[in-house]
C-alpha positions in Angstrom: 3.8 13.2 8.9 6.4 13.1 11.8 9.3 14.1 9.6 7.2 16.9 7.9 6.2 18.2 11.4 9.9 18.4 12.3 10.6 20.5 9.2 7.7 22.8 10.1 9.0 23.2 13.6 12.4 24.4 12.2 10.6 27.4 10.6 9.1 28.3 14.0 12.5 28.2 15.7 14.2 30.2 13.0 13.0 33.6 14.3 13.5 36.4 11.8 15.7 34.2 9.5 14.0 32.8 6.4 14.4 29.1 5.6 14.5 27.1 2.4 12.4 24.0 2.8 12.9 21.0 0.4 10.0 18.5 0.3 10.8 15.5 -1.9 7.7 13.5 -2.8 6.2 14.3 0.6 2.7 13.0 -0.3 3.6 9.5 -1.3 2.7 8.0 2.0 -0.1 10.4 3.0 -3.8 10.0 2.9 -6.1 12.6 1.4 -6.7 14.5 4.7 -3.0 14.5 5.5 -2.2 15.9 2.0 -4.7 18.8 2.5 -3.0 19.5 5.9 0.4 19.5 4.2 -0.8 22.0 1.6 -2.2 24.2 4.4 1.2 24.2 6.2 3.1 24.9 3.1 1.0 27.9 2.3 1.4 29.1 5.9 5.2 29.0 5.9 5.4 30.6 2.5 3.2 33.4 3.8 5.8 33.9 6.6 8.5 34.6 4.0 10.1 31.1 3.8 10.7 29.4 0.5 9.6 25.9 -0.4 10.9 23.6 -3.1 8.2 20.9 -3.7 9.2 17.8 -5.8 6.4 15.7 -7.1 5.5 13.4 -9.9 1.8 14.2 -9.5 0.9 17.1 -11.8 -2.3 17.9 -9.9 -0.3 18.5 -6.7 2.1 20.8 -8.5 -0.7 22.8 -9.9 -2.5 22.9 -6.6 0.2 24.3 -4.3 3.0 26.0 -6.3 3.6 29.5 -7.7 6.3 28.5 -10.2 7.1 25.3 -11.9 10.4 23.9 -13.2 10.3 20.8 -15.4 13.3 18.4 -15.6 13.7 15.5 -17.9 16.7 13.0 -17.8 18.6 15.4 -15.5 18.2 18.4 -17.7 15.9 21.4 -17.3 13.4 21.5 -20.2 11.6 24.7 -19.1 9.8 26.7 -16.5 6.6 28.7 -16.2 4.3 30.4 -13.7 1.7 28.0 -12.3 -1.1 30.3 -13.4 -0.1 29.7 -17.0 0.2 25.9 -16.7 -2.2 23.0 -16.9 -1.7 19.2 -16.9 -1.6 18.9 -20.7 1.1 21.5 -21.0 3.3 20.0 -18.2 2.8 16.5 -19.7 4.0 17.6 -23.1 7.0 19.3 -21.6 7.9 16.2 -19.7 7.3 13.6 -22.3 7.5 15.5 -25.6 4.0 14.6 -26.7 0.4 15.4 -25.8 -1.9 13.0 -24.1 -5.5 12.1 -23.8 -7.3 9.6 -21.6 -7.7 7.4 -24.7 -4.0 7.4 -25.7 -2.8 4.2 -24.2 -5.8 2.1 -24.8 -6.2 3.0 -28.5 -2.5 2.6 -29.0 -2.9 -1.1 -28.0 -5.5 -1.7 -30.8 -6.5 -5.1 -29.5 -9.8 -6.4 -28.0 -10.2 -8.9 -25.2 -10.9 -12.5 -26.4 -13.8 -14.7 -25.4 -12.0 -17.2 -23.3 -11.9 -16.6 -19.5 -8.5 -17.1 -17.9 -9.5 -16.1 -14.3 -12.8 -15.9 -12.5 -13.7 -14.8 -8.9 -16.9 -16.4 -7.7 -18.5 -14.9 -4.6 -14.9 -14.5 -3.2 -14.5 -13.3 0.3 -11.9 -12.7 3.1 -13.4 -12.6 6.6 -13.7 -9.0 7.9 -12.2 -7.5 4.7 -14.3 -8.2 1.7 -17.2 -10.4 0.5 -19.2 -11.4 -2.6 -16.6 -10.3 -5.1 -17.4 -11.6 -8.6 -15.7 -10.9 -11.9 -14.2 -12.6 -15.0 -10.9 -11.8 -16.6 -10.6 -12.6 -20.3 -7.5 -13.3 -22.4 -6.1 -10.0 -23.7 -8.0 -7.9 -21.2 -6.9 -5.2 -18.7 -9.2 -5.1 -15.7 -9.0 -2.0 -13.5 -9.6 -2.6 -9.8 -10.1 0.6 -7.8 -11.7 2.2 -4.7 -11.0 4.6 -1.9 -8.7 3.7 1.0 -10.0 0.6 2.7 -12.0 -0.6 -0.3 -10.6 -4.1 -0.1 -9.2 -4.0 -3.7 -5.6 -4.8 -2.7 -6.7 -7.6 -0.4 -8.6 -9.2 -3.3 -5.4 -9.3 -5.2 -3.5 -10.8 -2.3 -6.1 -13.7 -2.3 -5.8 -14.1 -6.1 -2.0 -14.4 -5.9 -1.9 -16.8 -2.9 -0.7 -14.3 -0.3 -4.0 -14.8 1.6 -6.4 -17.8 1.8 -10.0 -16.9 1.0 -12.6 -17.4 3.7 -15.3 -18.4 1.2 -16.0 -18.4 -2.5 -14.0 -19.8 -5.4 -11.1 -18.9 -7.7 -11.2 -20.5 -11.1 -8.3 -20.6 -13.6 -9.1 -21.5 -17.1 -12.4 -22.9 -15.9 -10.9 -25.1 -13.1 -11.4 -24.4 -9.4 -8.1 -23.8 -7.6 -7.1 -23.0 -4.0 -3.7 -21.5 -3.3 -1.7 -21.9 -0.1 1.1 -19.7 -1.3 2.2 -17.4 -4.1 4.4 -20.2 -5.4 1.3 -22.3 -6.1 -0.4 -19.3 -7.8 2.6 -18.9 -10.0 2.4 -22.5 -11.1 -1.1 -21.7 -12.3 0.2 -18.7 -14.2 -0.8 -15.9 -11.7 1.8 -13.4 -10.7 1.6 -10.2 -8.6 4.0 -7.3 -9.0 4.0 -5.5 -5.6 3.8 -1.8 -5.0 6.3 -1.9 -2.1 9.3 -2.5 -4.2 11.9 -1.9 -1.5 10.4 -4.6 0.8 8.9 -7.0 -1.6 10.2 -6.5 -5.1 13.9 -6.1 -5.1 17.2 -7.0 -3.5 18.9 -3.7 -3.3 22.4 -5.2 -2.6 22.3 -7.2 -5.8 23.0 -5.9 -9.3 20.4 -4.9 -11.9 21.1 -8.1 -13.9 20.9 -10.3 -10.9 17.5 -8.9 -9.8 16.0 -9.4 -13.2 17.3 -12.9 -13.3 15.8 -13.9 -10.0 12.5 -14.8 -11.5 13.7 -17.3 -14.1 17.3 -18.3 -13.1 16.5 -22.0 -13.8 15.9 -21.2 -17.5 19.4 -19.8 -17.8 21.1 -22.6 -16.0 23.7 -24.9 -17.6 23.8 -27.9 -15.3 24.2 -26.6 -11.7 25.4 -23.2 -12.9 23.6 -20.1 -14.2 25.0 -18.7 -17.5 26.4 -15.3 -16.8 26.2 -14.4 -20.5 22.5 -15.3 -20.6 21.8 -13.2 -17.5 23.5 -10.2 -19.1 21.7 -10.6 -22.4 18.4 -10.7 -20.6 19.2 -7.7 -18.5 20.3 -5.7 -21.5 17.0 -6.5 -23.2 14.9 -5.2 -20.3 17.1 -2.2 -19.8 16.5 -1.2 -23.4 12.8 -2.2 -23.4 12.0 -0.3 -20.2 14.6 2.4 -20.7 16.1 1.8 -17.3 18.6 4.5 -16.5 21.6 2.6 -15.1 25.4 2.7 -15.5 25.1 -0.8 -16.7 23.7 -4.3 -16.0 26.2 -4.9 -13.1 25.3 -1.7 -11.3 23.9 -2.2 -7.8 20.2 -1.7 -7.7 20.4 0.7 -4.7 22.3 3.1 -7.0 19.2 3.6 -9.1 16.4 6.1 -8.6 13.0 4.9 -7.3 11.4 5.0 -10.7 14.2 2.9 -12.3 14.0 0.4 -9.4 10.3 0.0 -10.2 11.2 -0.7 -13.8 13.6 -3.4 -12.7 10.8 -5.0 -10.6 8.5 -5.0 -13.6 11.2 -6.3 -15.9 12.0 -9.1 -13.4 8.4 -10.4 -13.1 7.1 -10.0 -16.7 10.1 -12.1 -17.7 8.2 -15.3 -16.7 5.7 -17.7 -18.2 2.8 -16.2 -16.3 -0.5 -15.5 -18.1 -2.2 -13.4 -15.5 -0.4 -10.4 -14.2 -1.6 -8.3 -11.2 0.0 -4.9 -11.1 -0.4 -3.2 -7.7 0.0 0.6 -8.1 2.5 0.0 -10.9 3.3 3.8 -11.5 3.5 4.8 -7.9 6.4 7.3 -7.3 7.6 7.3 -10.9 7.6 10.2 -13.4 5.3 10.6 -16.4 7.8 9.4 -18.9 8.4 6.2 -16.9 4.7 5.7 -16.7 4.5 5.5 -20.5 7.0 2.7 -20.5 5.1 0.8 -17.8 1.9 1.2 -19.9 3.8 0.0 -23.0 4.8 -3.2 -21.1 1.2 -3.8 -20.1 0.0 -3.3 -23.6 2.6 -5.7 -25.0 1.4 -8.4 -22.4 -2.2 -8.2 -23.6 -1.1 -8.2 -27.2 0.6 -11.5 -26.5 -2.6 -12.9 -25.1 -1.9 -12.4 -21.5 -4.3 -10.5 -19.2 -3.7 -7.8 -16.5 -5.4 -6.7 -13.3 -4.3 -3.2 -12.4 -4.9 -1.8 -8.9 -4.5 1.9 -9.0 -5.4 5.0 -7.0 -4.8 7.1 -10.2 -8.2 7.3 -11.9 -6.9 8.7 -15.2 -4.8 5.6 -15.7 -7.6 3.3 -14.7 -9.7 4.9 -17.4 -6.9 5.0 -20.0 -5.8 1.4 -19.6 -8.8 -0.7 -18.6 -11.3 -2.6 -20.7 -13.4 -3.2 -17.6 -13.4 -1.6 -14.2 -14.5 -3.1 -10.9 -15.2 -0.4 -8.3 -15.1 -1.4 -4.6 -16.0 0.3 -1.3 -15.8 -1.1 2.2 -15.1 -4.6 1.0 -18.1 -4.7 -1.5 -18.2 -4.4 -5.2 -20.2 -1.3 -6.0 -20.0 -1.4 -9.8 -18.8 -3.5 -12.8 -18.3 -1.1 -15.7 -17.4 -2.0 -19.3 -15.5 0.5 -21.4 -18.3 0.7 -24.0 -21.0 1.7 -21.5 -22.2 5.2 -20.5 -20.9 4.8 -16.9 -17.3 4.5 -18.0 -16.2 8.0 -16.8 -14.5 9.5 -13.8 -17.7 11.0 -12.4 -19.6 7.7 -12.2 -16.6 5.7 -11.0 -16.0 8.2 -8.2 -19.7 8.1 -7.4 -19.6 4.3 -7.0 -16.4 4.5 -5.0 -18.1 6.7 -2.5 -21.1 4.5 -2.2 -23.5 6.0 -4.7 -25.7 3.8 -7.0 -25.4 4.1 -10.7 -28.6 4.2 -12.9 
């Protein structure tokens, strides 16, 4: 908010001169109250005669605060329209080239979770953060983990992947109790977490695309003490094509790529392992709608191959679209366990549980 406040201050100092303000993904690090305040300030400076260009991947934000919308895809304008004539479905179709429904991704997968349990949390807790967390994760299943800020959902995943040690309770992998001291130990048991903070945890920006992708399994491409450059390049080309990573080539430095394409590299790096249990933490944060489809496709392919996925997301539509089962948390407690084929599997009931309401 500090940088945004500086921008707002410029408009005050401009006197009678009108300013053009460019806001590029300004809400990505703001909470709900701060987003509302930003909208208020944007409307205020627009009413003073200043112009604002607002760049966002969140269609609801675009519809909430703009007067006119320009849609770009792959660096090319694909159309424009007045906001009053737009809705999310129309914008989505312009961006992706196809319509969407909340069922699209799940039905496209056309697989059902299997009976065998790969991961189980039994009365899991982390002192002062969360307690009494219970759920099972089956082979071929996507489990959505969601809640409002401070729910404890992300911390649950940190315990599952070995970043934090549980204070009490038990983690069972394939029916066997385990206790991790590090993410490396969790990975040995087939549990892998793909972090949301790609710049700090997911990538090495000074290395190339191919080197970043190879970091997760360099040993498998080694010939004696050396890593095969040809194998590294083949692997990188595979994931560049699979995820449609927009890059000048495998040897391009990762810092040259957009944030969305960096995120795809992170995903390509980590799914290129022998893990069976993948934890995606805000996997589509900061990427456009087209890139989201490619991320969903990767998740679908994982479960088709008999893997399982835990997805932490603040985007309720993708939780509903992708998940077979949803665990809703609030204040460190599980408020609801909801299966897809139950009446409570809808946005209204999930939000009710997330805000502390009880479901019938």
